Phi, psi and omega in degrees: 000131180279134177276158179283330187240126181236155173247123174277131181248020184293330178220177185302338182294325180053054186297134177264117192237125173278169181306132179080355182267144176257150175288174177306325180289342180078001185255331183255129186224140169280103183248107176050042174086010175231139174281131181233155175258114180289137184078018177306126176081002183261096186282126188252349175202142182204159176178162176260116186245153162295142180302328179298340181285348188292317004264140171227115182254347180243026179226096183046058181300142185097346183275159171263158179223140170277120190243141174205165178216145160269180182277144163124160179201154176257005173252169177228055184301127181289350182250013185320121183282340182230046188296336181297332183246359182243328187256142188290342176264009176283179183277348184279178181205143175288359187242011188258018179214163184283158177286125178248117180288146179313323179301326178293323178292324179291321175298319179297319178304314182299319178298325178291338186075009178283143181269358192226132168261126176248133176257112198199193177073303173263217171240110183292354173306319186277345171236041184295336178298313178294320180298318181290321174300317176295311183300323180294325180288323175300314175298323179297339179265008181073022180252180191247159179233139181229135179239125179251121198207160170282353173073017184269055177293155157279165174303318181290330182287323177296320178303324179285317192284322190307314184296335185256355176261137174261334181211151174225144162244120184244129172288124166244109203268337181168199181274181186300319181297320180292318178302312187292316186272339186243331189247340185070035185217203180213140184287317189310308181295334178292309179298321175302316175296317181298317183296319178298317178294312181303332183285342181274107185294340181274353180255150172256130175229129174236147186247141177236137171234115173276124185265123178247112181297131188098344176249309176271149175210183186297323177297314180295320184295316180298318179299314181293321181301317182291321178293318180289321178292321179296327178284353181087020181287134178250339184229127185226124177255122177254120193239141180286140172279138168235145187306132180199154172057231184281359183245027181293339181283346182278149177285158171300152170297134182282154174300321177300317176297312178304311183297323176300315178290329175299316180296325176295310181301323181298328178274007190271349188096354173277122195287333186235109183239130183230156176265155178223150180056042190216154175253011185295125185285134176095346182268005171249018177269149166262124178240138176306124180289352180259301182265355176069017171290140175283120187264316177232118185294329182199146175252031174298169190275019184272354179091002182292337185300322181296324178294314178300320180302311179305328180271333196241339180237125179225130183055033178078015186231150175297130180288343180278313184235353176083008177293136178290132180255126184301135169128194175232123185238000000 
């Protein structure tokens, strides 16, 4: 017998839903006593991307990945870069495209010749049932899975996701006040997820923080650096903000502010720190943390990274000094 009240465990909110009620994300609904994902199989964005665009710099650099999204997110970030396909007040809709079965996405991956499927653009946490069905088929074909997410899993959902994902890029957006006031979320479940993933030696996890000048400052960055280092993070991308969504009135983050934050991050004990949305010279290189040899000259989207890996990294180690280099190459 179907119950009137159901609990969705896709994210840390663990929404309790009566019949006809939707979760905070607006994507999960108790429909006649069954939990359903609105827009299941309705792909709203897709493309063949360099893996560096996720951004992932330590997971098969130089490879391409087939990326796609269904509609939705469980956060309400005022600066959302993809609000048209993530936010309920955007112009997108979970009902405006045909249903694509997971088998068709895997066939498309095979046609591209890419070794990696990426679940990205919106937040796949809220459509993880479709993602996991696809990811299982991808692994069955001997290929890899990558998830780009805000990381606000529930404990059961992360347990489901971990075996099928090979790499994650997780946004760590700010301190708890920033999450509550700007994102409509919470930092604690994100840090908990990052630590659990980082503890899995077979997984690659990289963290991205979008820096908004006037919201982020040195104190917040030092706090995040300490938390991420304690969680076992090895790769941290600091990215410039550009005006978007409900923060269109703000100026872009300056290169000078970004570089100041990069220097603080570099002193945090996190061995690999990179810039994003930036022209700062030298901050997109991979350098051996032991001998300081440049292993990858640039993670630009031209594919040169794969050539550098072949010359400077062998069996996951620096060819110059033998230091283990974090990631999968």
